[in-house]
N, C-alpha and C positions, 0 to 999 in steps of 0.2 A: 293767682296769688302764689308767690314763691314759698316753698317749704323752708327756705333758709332765713333764719332770724339772726342777724349778726350781733344784735344787742349793743350796738354802738350808742353810747350815752349822748344825750342832747347837750347843747351848749357850745361855747367857743372851743376850738380845738385845744388850745393850751390849758383849758380848765377841765377837759373831759375826765382824765384819769383821776385827778384830785377829787373832783365832785363825786365820781363813781365810788372811790374808796370811802368817802365820807358817808355814803348812804348804803353801803353793803351791810348785810347781816354778819355778825361775828359769832364765833364759838368762844365762850368764856374759858379762861385758862383751866379752871377746875373741871371743865367738861371734856377737854381735849383728849384725855387718856381713855375716854369711852369710845373713841373713834379710831378705826383702822384704815390705813391708806396703803395701797400697793403702788410701788413705783417700778416700772419695767424699763431698764436701761440706767446705767450709772456713769454716763459721760458727763459733760459739763452741765447739761440741762437736768438730767435725772439726778446726778450727784448733788448739785446745789439745791434742788427741790427736796430731796430726801433729807439732807442735813438741816435745811431751814424748817421743814415741817416737824422734824423730830425735836429740834431746838424749841419749837413752839409748844411741844407737849403731846403731839399726836403719836400714835403707835404706827410705825412705818415698817413695811416689809419691802426690801429692795432686792431686785433680781438682775443678775447679769450673766451672760453666757461665758464670759471670760473667767479666768481663775482669780481675778481681783478687779475691783473697779479702776485700779490704776492702769489697766490695759485697755480701757475704752478708747475708741478711735479718736476721740478729742485730743488724745496725747500727740497725734501726728500733726496737728495744726502748727504752722511754723511762724508766720510773719507777724501776727499781732492781733490786737483787739481795739476796736474804735470806741471813742468816747469824746463828747463835745465839751472838753475842758478848756480849750483855747489857751493852753499853757504857752504856746508859741506866739500868741498875740497876732495871729495872721488872719483874723476875721472869722474864726469859727464860732458857732453858736448852736443851740438846740435846733433852731429852725433850719440852719444850713445843713446839719447832719440829716434832718428829716427830709429836706428837699433833695439832697444828693442821693439819698436812698430811694426815694420815689422815682427820681429821674433815672438813676442807675437801673432800676427795675422796669424801665420803659413804661411807666405809668400804668402798671398792672398790679399794684399792691393796695391794700386798704389803708386809707389815710390815717384813721384814728390809731390803728395798731402801730404804724410806723412812727407817728409822733410820740407815742408812749415809749417806744423803744429808744428814741433819741433822748427823751426826757430822763429816763432812768439810767442812761449809759454812764453818766458821771458818777453815780452811786456805786457802780460796779468796780471802778478803779479804786475808790476809797475802801471798799470791802476787801478787795484782793490785796491791797497794800497792807491792810491791818492783819491779813492772814500770813503775811511774809512773802508774798510773791515777789521775786527779785526782778522787777521791771528795770529796763535800761535807764541809766541816768546820765545827765550831761556832766561837764567838768565841774560845775558848781554843786552837784548833788541833786539837782532837780530832776523830776521824771522827764525823760526824753520822748520825742515823738517822731514817727516816720510818716511819709506820704504813702498812699496806696492808690490803686487805679480808680479813675472816675471822679477824683476830687482835686481841688486846687489848694488844699490846706494840709497841715500836718496834724493828724488827730489819732494816729495809731500808736498805742502803747505796746511795747514788745519786750521780750526777754531773749535776746539774740535770735536764733532761729528755732527756739524751743518754747514759744509762748504757750501753746496748747498744753504741753507737758507741765509747765509750772502752774498754770491755772488749774489744771486737773488735780495736781498734788494739793493745791489749796483747798479745793472742794473735798478731796478725799480726806484731808486732815480734819475738816469739819465733820464729815461723815464718821470718821473713826472715833471722834470724841463721843458722838451719839451712839455708836455701836457699843462703846465701852460702858455707856450709861444704861444700855439695854433698851433704848428707845428705837433704835433701828435693828431689825433682825435681818441680817445679810444672807442672801442666798446666792453664793457664787456657783458657777458652773450649772446654772439652771436656765432653761429657755422657756419662755411663754409659748404655749401651744394653741391656746384658745382663750377667748373672753367669755365669761359666764354672765348672763343677763337674767335677773330675777325681777319679775313684775315691772319690766321695762327699764330697769336701772342696771348699770354695771355694778356687779357685786362680787367679782372675783375672777380668778384665772385658773386654767389648768396649766401646770408647768411640768417639764420633764427634767429630772436630775440627770445631767449629761455624764456623770461618773458611774452611777448605778443603773441608769435606764428606768428608774421608777417614775411612774406618772403620779403627780401630786395635785391635791386640791388646796387652793388658798382663797380665803374670802376677805372682803374688805367693804367699807362703805363707799369707797371711790377708788378708781383705777387710773393711774397716770402713765401714759405711754411716752417714753423718752428714748426711743430706740434708734434714732438717727435716720439717715436717708437711704435711697435705693439705687445709688450709682452702680452697684455691682450687677444690676440687670444687664449691663453691657459686657460682663465678664472681665474685660480689661478696664481698670479704672485706678484712681489713686487711693481708693478705699482699702481698708484692711480686708484680708481675705474673708473674714467671718462676717463683715457688715452685710446686713440683709434687710428685707422689707417685711419679714413675716409678722411681727407684732402689729404693725400698722395695717397690713393686709388682712389679718385675722379680724380686726375690729371693723374693717371695711365690709367684710363678708357678714358681719353681725349687725350692720346698719349704719356705720359711720361713713359719711360721704368722702370720696377721695377727690381732691381738688387739683386742677392744673397739672396732671401727671406728665404732660409733655414738656414742662419747664425744667430743663436740665442744664447745669452749669458745665461748660467746657472750659477748663483752666488752661491758659496759654503757655505756662512755663513748666512743662513736664519733660522728663527725659524721654526721647522718642522710643517707640517700639523697636526692639532689635532682633526679634526672632519669633517664629510661629509657635514655639512652646512656652512663651512667656505667660505667666499667670497674673502678674500685677505690674502696675506702672508706678513710677516714683515722682512725686511732686517736688519741684524746686520753688521755694517760697516766692510769692508775688513781691515781697519786699525787695527782692533782687532787681526788680524793674526800677527801683529808685536810683540805682547806681549803674545798672547795665543798659547797654544800647542794643536794640534788636535789629539785625540786618541779614540780608542775603546778598550774594554777588549781583552786580548790575548786568554782567554778561553771562548768558546762559552757558557759554562754553567753560566759564570758570566754575560754575556749579557742577557741571559734568566732570571736570577735572578733579574737583574736591571729592566727589562721590567715588571716583576711580582711584583715589589715593595719590594722584599725581601733583596735587597742589595743596599747600597748607593755608588755612585762613589767615594766619599771621602775615603771610606774604602777599596778600591782596591789598593794593594801595587804597588809601582813604577815598580817593575820587572814584574808585571802582566798586564801592560798597553802597548798597541801597538801604538806607535806614528808613524803611518804608512807613513805619508808624510816625516818625517825625515828618516825613514827606506828606503823608495823607492827613495827619491830625496835628497841625503845628501848635495849637493851644494846649493840648495835653501830651502830645508826643508819646513816649513809651508808657505813660501812665493812663492810657485810655482804659475803659472798663474791660473786663475779661472777655465778654462776648465779642466786642469789637476787635480786640487784639487777636483773638482766636480765628475769627473769620479772615482777618487780613493775612495771617500766616497761611491759612488754607489756600487763599487766592494766589499767593506767591508760589506755593508748592504745586498747586494745580497747573500753574503756568510754566512749570519746569525748572524753577529756581531752587528747589529743595536741595539740602546739602548732606543729608544722611544716606548712607549706603544700605538702606533696608528695602523691603519688597516694594514699598510704595514711594520711595525717594522723598519721604516727608521729614523735614527738619529745618530749623533756622538757627541763627546764632544769637546768643546773649553775651555781649562783649563788655568786659570791665576795664579795658586798657585806657579808655578816656578818663574814667573816674580815678583810676590808680594814679595817673600822671597829674590830674587836677588836684587831688588831695595831697599828693606828694609835694607839689609846688607850694600849696598853702602851708603845709607842715614845715617846709624849708624856711619860709618867711618867718613863721612863728619861732623857729629855732635860731634865727639870725644866721643862717647858712648862706653866705654870699656866693653867687655863681656855682650853684650845686651841679654836680654831674647828672647825666640822665640816670645813672645807676642809683645815685643817692635819692633822686626824686622817686624812682620806681620803688626803692626799698621803703621809703617813708609812706608812700601811697599804699603799698601792699599792706603795711602794718595797720593803717587806718581801716582798710577793707576787712582785714582779718579780725579786727576787734568787733566789727559790726556783723559780719556774716561767716566767721571762720568755720563754725561747725557745718554749715551748709556746703562750703567749698570742700571740706574733708569728705562729707557724704558723697558729693558728686564724684570726687576723684576715686573713692573706693568702688563706686559702681562702674565708672567708665574707663578708669586708668588714665584719664587726661587731667592735667593740672590746669584748672580754670583761671589761675592767675596769669598763665601764659597763653593758653589756647582757649578761645571763646567756648562757653558752654553750648552744647547742642540741646535745643528744646523743641517741643511741638505740643499743640493742644491735646488734652485728654479729658475724659469724663471725670468730674470731681465731686460736685455738690448737686443736690436736687432741691429746687425751689418749690416744686409741687409737694403735696403730702396730704394728710388728713385735714379735711375742712374743720375749722374751729371758729367759734364766735369770739367776741371781744374778751370773754372770760376764759378763753382757751379750752372751752368745752366742745366736744364733738357733737354730732347729731344723736349720740347715745347719751342720755342723762347719766351723769356720774362718771363718764369716761373723758378724761382730759388728755390733751396731746400737746407736748412742748418741744422746743428745739427744732432740729431739722426734720423731725417726724411730722410737723404740721406745715401748713402752706403759708402762714399769715403775713410775713414781714418783708419778703424780698421781691415780690412781683415776678417778672420774667427773667431777672438776672440779679445775682447777689454781688454787691460790692465786696471787695477783699476786706478781711478783718471784721466782717459783720456777723459771721457765723458764731464766733465765740461771744460776741456781744449779745446776740439773740438768746443763745443757750443760757447764759448766766442771768440775763434780764428775766427770762421766763421763770427760771428756777429760784432765784433769790428774791425777786422784787415784784413779780406779777402773780404767779400761781398761788403763793401762800395767802394772798388776799382773796382771789376769786374762788378758790376751792372752799374757803371758809364760808362764803356766802351760800354755797350749795350744801355744805355739811351741817349748817346750822339747824337744818330740819331733821338731823339724824341723831341728836344727843339722847333720845329716848328709844332708839331703834334696838339697841343691844347688839351683841355679837351676831354676825351673819352665819347661819349654819351651813355646813358643806354637804350634809347628808340629804340633799333635796333633789328633786327630779331634774332641775336645770344643771346641776353639777354632774349628776349621773349621765345625762345625755351628752354633755360636752366631753366627759372623760371617755365614754364609749366610742365617740367619733374619732378621737385621737388614737385609741388603742386599735381600732379597725384599720386606720391608715398605717400605723406602725406594722401591723400584721401584713398588710398588702405589700408594703415596700420590701419587707424581709422575705416574703414568700413568692414574689413575682419572678417568674423564670425568664428575665430579660437577658439581653446580650450586650447592652451598652452601659457604660458608667454614667454617673450623674454629670460629671464634667463634660462628657461627650455632648449632652444636650445643652448644657450651659454655654459651651463654646459656640454651638450652632445658633443659639439665641443671641449671643453677643455679636456674632458676625452680622446677623440680620439687623440688629439694633444700630450698630455703628454705621453700617453702610446705608441704611434707609431711614433711620430715625435718629440720626446723629447731627453733625454740624450743618449739613445742608439737606433739606427735606423737599420732596416733590409729591404732588398728589398720586402720581403713578407709583412711585417708590413706596409710599405709605400704604396704598391699597395692596401692593404685593407683600409688604411686611405683615399686615393683618392676616392675610391668607397663609403666609409661610409660618408665622408664629403658631397659628392654630394647628398646622400640620405637625410642627415639632411637638406641641403639647400632646396631641393625640398619640404620636409615636412614643413620647416619654412614658405615658401611662401604660402603653403596651410592652415596651421593650427596656425599661430601666432595670438595672441590676444593682441591688444593694447587698453587699456581702456582710457577713457577721451576724450578730444577734442583738437582742435588746437587754441583755443582762449586764452590760457594762458600757464603757465608752465605745461609741460607734460614730466616727466623724462622717462617714458616708451617709448614714441615716440622717444625721443633722442636715447635711447638704441637700438630701433628697427633698425634705420638707421645704427648705428655702428656695430651691430651684423650681419646685412646683408653683410657689407663689410668684417668683420672678416671671415665669411663663405667662401667667394670667395678667400680671401687671404690665408686662411688655406689650401685650396685645392692646390693653387699654391706653397705654402711652401713644401707640400708633393711631388709635381711633381718635384720641384727643387732639393729636397733631394734625390729623386729616380734617377734623371738624373746624379747627381754628384757621380760617382762611385769611391769614395775615402773618407778617413777621414781627416779632417783638422779642427783645432780649435774646436769650439762648434758643428760642424757637425761631429758626430762620427757614422760611419757606422760599425756595428759589423762584417760585412764580409770583412772589410778592416782595420784590426788591426794587430799589431806585436804579436809575441808569448807571450810577457810580457804585453800585453794589452794596448799598446800605439797606438796613431793615426798613420795610414799609408797613407801618401799622394801619389798622382800620378802626379808628376810634368810634365811628358811627355804629358799627355792627358788633364789635368784639371787646368793648371796654367793660368786661365782666369776668368774674371768677367762674370757671367751669367746674362744677361739683358733680361727681358721678355717683349714682346710687346702684348698688349691686342688685342683680336680678337672678342670680343663679350661675351655673357653670358656663352658660353661653355669654361670654364677655361682650359679644356684639350687641346684646340686649340691654346693656346698662343704660340707665335713664339719666339724662343731663338736666341739672338744675343750675340756674344762673343767679349769681349775686352781682347786681349792678354796682359798679365802682363809681362813687360820686366824689368829685374833687371840688371842694369849696374854698380851699386855701392856697391852691397853686394853679398856675395856668398849664393846661395840658398842651404840649407842643412837640414838634419834631425834635427828637433827641439828637443833639449835635455836639461833637467834641473837637470840631475843627477850629 
């Protein structure tokens, strides 16, 4: 008997969420101010949840390690947010969004959760428009849509290349209103250090004030973790430097199962690595694949000449360019899902056709010249310009592209010093998003009663690969439209509980453990910085638990990560003290968690003897290099239970995935 109870409601798929809401327990408005809720993380998921719960009347304590919720990593999302509105009249529907998401995730997501996500997606757009989010609009003033990878309709709402920023400002404005009313108590520059469990329920957290170094106790009737993903386990990723797994990993060590840790999103359109001292990678929005065409030279000698600076890409003739995505996947072309596009780029570069002059010769082109000329010709016709010159066409087309993507082009030019209107962008896949995370049931509750996990921090909605523009959709769906219902069902039993005291043994023990670890880091006489170990971990992860995985490489990774872990605890050096800001101390706690998680990721990847989505096992691929799933043996969620410091001893629990409304078949974008 599995320990996992997903609590999926009975009944037809399209009625599950409605019927579930109709029969959940409620907390009456006059009782909500008797209940305290802690929200850890104030990105789109946490910010929207905190604002909504406070609006409903609960007492909310919100924590973020940044100096303001406005700096949450959600702000970095560029391209858009999905919703099944069908404004374009091109055949979109709730079911189609549901199906595209399941298929895009390679049939490794929970059916009921994904359908609910598609169902509430339309509400998100209405909510955000009412908040004043400046979505892009067409000539007639109607909301505009883009296409994104893995779909054949236009369903992505956007605000130029700043969608995440604008949505976050909407959530932050809603939070600010509740902060002003006193319903949200905001703790900026605070980091959750541990979860406190009292009588089997999550009842609070231990937090560290990152400005003063003070260790604080905070109690609540429920704790919501909305702390994002764990892409920075690879050191180099598109994530903000401070993004980490610590909140999610702390609750894992207290009893929350961690699901599918090996499912990592490799984003195909990032600026390539340019040096060994680089500490972060920059994402170029997937929306650019709407208008850009991806290619490498057909002749390997042309690739060599480009890398050596002897040939410019603009000078390569059209017939000498290999638009390899259009060649391999004619039905979807440049808009195949992220995992497919990423592997195709790796294959071309591994074959020697990479165009970037870096250590690994990895890079491909994203070219806008075709779109510029196409849109220029259309604009010339609209303006009744007869026999326009090539320069007129180019100028008109450039203006159209600039209106759609201008800030992205400016960002690229500032980073690379190349003008992408004239010279194709250089891109290459990089670690971006994590589909794995804390296991939650249909109510978004972890295996710890009273501990809920939302947004990228949970595993629930994307399977083995996330479709573009679905991260913002999930974060806001969880925060605005799912958690406020499901957490009320849990909290309805707490209206007579009263305030949770913090002067108890459970809080004493948790605080003592954190203080001991702080003392250890500050007094350890090591010789290497925290970054030294983080870089070592990242090198192992990218090379052996990255885009291509083999049993031999994964076994080596497990052993090597354990060796780095042991060395870390012996030889890490953390300067400074605990009486004020100490960013090295912050990093030490986070990297300690990354080292444990990295080992579990490799274990999970070795265990899953199949290829699916972002988990590509080179020993499980088709003759033409596509992912080869094993639906007979691996159609389940792998949820791991912590067993102590020996990560190799973690216990696997399986949640079988049952598909009653779609046909599970080989994923094809050809």
